[in-house]
N, C-alpha and C positions, 0 to 999 in steps of 0.2 A: 436241537443243537444250533440250528441256524438262527433261531430267536436269541439264543444266548450270545452268539457271535455279535449280532447287532447291538445287544445290550452292552457288551464290552467295548465296542467301538464308540458308542455314545459317551461312555465314561472316559475313554482314553484319548479321543481325538482332540479335546481342548488342550492337552499337554503339548507344548511346542516342541518337546524333545522328540516327538514322533515325526515331525515334519522333515522329509528328506531335502537335501540341497541347501542352497544359501538364500538367505533373505535379509534385506537391510532394514533395520528398525530406525526410521528417521522421523518419528512423530514430533520431536522437538526441534527439527531442522539442523541437527548436529550429527556428526558421525557416531556410530555406535561404540567404537573403541578409540582409545587414545593413540595418537600417531607421533613419531619423532619429527620435530619441526625445528628448523634453524631460526632463532630470533636473537637479534643483536649479537650475533657471533656465538651464541650458545645454543646447544641442543636441548630442547625441552619436550615434554610430553603434553599433548593437549588434544581435545576433540575439535574437529574441523567443521566449520559451517558448510552446509550443502547449498551450493549456489544454483538457482534455477536458470536454465538456459532460456533467456528471453531476448527480445530486441534490444532492451537497455543494456544487457550484459554484453552482447555482441558489439554494440556501438562503443561501449566503454573500453573493451579490450582492443578494438581496432584503433581507437584513438591513442591508447597507451603504446601500441606497436609503432605508430608513426612518431611518437615522442622519443622512442628508443633510437629510431633512425636519426633524428635531429641531434641526438646526444653523442653520436659516433665521433671519434677523434678526427680532427682535420690537420693536415700539414699546411702551415702558413706559406704564403707565396715565396718568401725568401728561402725556404727550404727546398723549393722545386729546383733551383739551380744547384749543380753539383759543387760541393765544397771539398777541397783537397784535405787529405788526412794522412796519418802515419802509414807507411808502407806503400803509398801510391808512387808510381814511377812516372816521372815527367820528362818529356823531350823538349829541350830548349834550343832553339835555333836563332843565332844572332847573325843577321845578314851582313856580308862583307867583312866578317871577322871569324874565319874558319878556325882560328886557333882556340876560340872559346867553345866550339862545338865538339861533339863526340868524335874522337879519332876513328878513322875508318869509314865514316859516313854510312851509306846504306848497306855496306858489307858486314857491319857488326851484328852479332847475334841479338835478336830483339829482346831476349831475356836479360841481356847485359846492357842494352842501350839505355840512355837517359840517366836521370839522377833520382835516387830514392829518398823520399821524405823519411827522416828518422822517427824513432818512437816518441820523441818530444815534439814532433810536428815541425822540425827545422829542416832547412835545405841549404846545403853549402854550394856556392857558386863563385868562381874566380872573380876577384875585384869586389864583388858585392858581399863577400864573406858569408855570414850566416843570416838567412832570412827565416822568420817564423811564418810559415805558409798554412799551417793547419787551420781549418775553418774559413779559409778564403776561397773565392772563386778564381777561375783561370784568368779572367780579365783583371781582377784585383792584383794577382801575383805578377802579371805581365806589366802592369803600370808601376808597381813597386820596384821590380827588377830593372825596368827601363830607367827609372829615376836614379838608381844606384850606379848603373853602368855609365850614365851620362856624365858622371863626375870624372870619368877617365877617357871617354870616347865621344866624338861628335856625331850627331844625327843617328843615334842608336835606333835600330829597327830590329825587333825580335818577335818570335812566335813561340807559344807554349801550347803543348797539348798533352793530355794524359795518355801514356802508353799502356799502363796497367792499373786497373781499378782494384784496389785491395783494401781501402780504408773502411768502406761502408758496405755491409753485407747483411742479407736476411736469410732465414732458413725456411724452406718449403718442405713440409713433411706430410705424411698421410697418403691419401689415394691420388698420387700423381705418378707419371711414368718414371721420372728420374728424381726422386726426392734428394735434397741436399742443399748446399749453400749457393745462393744467387748473389752475384756482385751487383752493386748499384753503379750505374754509369751516368753520363751527362744527361741521358734521357730520363725524366722522372719515372719511377717504377710504381705501377699501380698493382692492385691485387690480381686483376685479370692478366696483366703482362707477366707477373711473377709465376702464375700457374702455367702460362704458355711457355715460359723459358725453362720450366721444370718438366717439359715434355707433354704438358696437357694433363687433364684429369683422366683417370682410368674409368672403365665401365662400371666399376663397383663404387665410384665416388658419389657422394651426396653433396652437391654444390649448394643446397639449401642450408647446409650445416658446415660452414667454414668458420674456424675460430682464429682470431688474431690476438696474439699475446704481445702486449706492449707495456713496458714500465710497470710490470707487476699486476696488470689488469688484463681481463679476458673479454673480448668483444665478439659477439656472434654476428656473422655476415651471411647474407643470402645472395650468392653470386648467380644463382640460377635466374633470379629476377632480372639481372643485367642482360643475360643472353636472350631471354624470352620476351621481356617487356621493355628493354632499353632503359631500365631504372639504374641510374649511376650512383645513387646514394651510398651503396655498399662497395663501390669500386674505389677504395681509398688509396691515397698516395702513401706509400710505405716509407719507413725511415729506418736508419741503421739500428740493428739489433732486434727487429721485428721477427716473430715466428708465426708462420702461417700453416695451419693444420687443416687439411681437407678431409672431411668426415667420410665414413664408410656406410653406405646404405644397407649393408647386411645387418646392421644393428638398429635400423629404423623400421620398427614393426609396431603394429597395434594388435592387442590381444582381445578377441571377442569371445564372450562367455554368456551363459544364461540361455534364455529361451529364444534362440535364433536357429535358422535352418542348419547351420554348421558352425560349431565352435572351432576357432582356429586363430593362428597368428597370421596377420595380413601385412605384407611389406608395403611401405609407403612409397609410392612412385614419384620420384623427383621431389620428395619432400612435401607433397600435397596429398592430403586425404581429409575429406569432411566426414562428419558423423553419419550423414546419410549414405555416403559412398561405402563406409565400413559396414553398415547394416546390409547394403546391397551385396557386397562381396561375401558376406556371411549368409547369403540366400534369404535375407530379410528376416523380419520379426515373425515368429510363429504366433499369430493372433488367436489360435485355438488354446494355447497353453500359457501365453505371456500376459504380463500386466503392462500395457503400453504406457501407462502413466508413470512407470518406474523404469526409465532408461537412464543409466548412470554412466558417466565418464570419470574414471578414477585416475588421477594424474600424480605420479610420485614426485616429479620435479627433481631438482637438486637439493634434497632435504627441504623443499618448499612444496609439500603436497597440497593438492586441491581436489575437491569433489564437486561434480556438476550433475544436475538432474534435468532431464527433458520429459515433459508431460506430452506424450504423443497420442493422447486419446482423440484429439482432433487431427484430421489428415493434414491441415495446413501447417501444423507444427513441423512437418518435414522440410518446410522452407527454412526454418531456423536451424534444423539439423544440417542442411546443405551449407549454411553460412557459418557453421561452427567448425573451425579447423581442428583436427587432431594433431597430436605431437607424438614423436617416438616414445614407446614404452607406456602409452596410455592403455588402460583396460576399459573396454566397453562391456557393460553388464546389463542384460535385460531381465527384469524381475519376472517371477513366476506368479501366475494367477492363483488365488486361494483355492478355487475348485480343483485346479490341477494338482496342487499339493495334497489336497484331501484324497483325490483319486490315487495318487502314488502311494500314499500311506496305506490305503486299502490293499493295493497290489502287493505291498511288501508284507503286510500282516497275514492276509488270507491266502490259502493255498490256491494256486491257479490264478487266472485273471479275474479282475473285478467284474468285467463284463460277463464272463461265464457264470460267476456267482449270482449276479443279478438275474440272469436268465433262469437259473435254477429256482430262485426265489419266486419268480413270476409264475413258473409252472406249478409251484406248490401253493400258490394263492396267498403268498405272504405280502 
């Protein structure tokens, strides 16, 4: 009976349908199945090339990352000064001419004080009639109003300040203490300042994953690098209509599968996790059952999937693993050695453990 069993195994084992678990067929350097991919605005199905994790790949992707930083939108210098707009409330004080100022002086309700710029960007003032002030700075409006009043009064001296900033606002949403609308004032508003004015980031926030929506485009910002490394490239000046979304780290996980010590979902701490860190968090590669030459990183992307492969048969390949950063939703898969698959097949087909069966065979002299 035992001889018959071995004969059956010899016939059946070549059939891959008996091999338990997952195995990636990558002989041609392409993915085994077709995947949905966004190309030129259209979703298509195609097999993906499997990119080897090498020093060249890491250099190439690090260079591309720096180019993304250099392409972030900037606010030109003239936008840094506050420009008056509709619904702003201005306080205008003309010295030695109290009849032109707000009646009641300091006793007036601040909400009722000053003069409001109308929806067309115009401001009415006695003697000067209607002035178009939208898009102008306070000094520019002061100069224009002084010129108009000088037609009726001698040595006009006046002061203008913004009592209520209503024209230019941004929205801060996501993982901040008090999400909502933040008004832009005379002080230029940066990303870090906007987060601070929204009460600061919550404990669940992912400051490596901050999204800025502007003019129909979405920009990814890494604010954590500003706080930890002093890098200011992502601390952009904001402009009217911007929407700032602070990400949630609960959704930032890496999934580890295959021949590792423990298959699990690993949260990314403050947006940073390398391939080697993920392997260590999963209690390392099981070198008794794994195929170190087949360590894969499967990255779904935003309909832009990628597949990477690390050959870790040489220990120094772990340096590359440490230099290869993972992203949220990456799946790390460690392949199974052929002998392990064969052993598992035997354990599934034969009654009892394969080890016990081999011991019995030895005692029978087979």
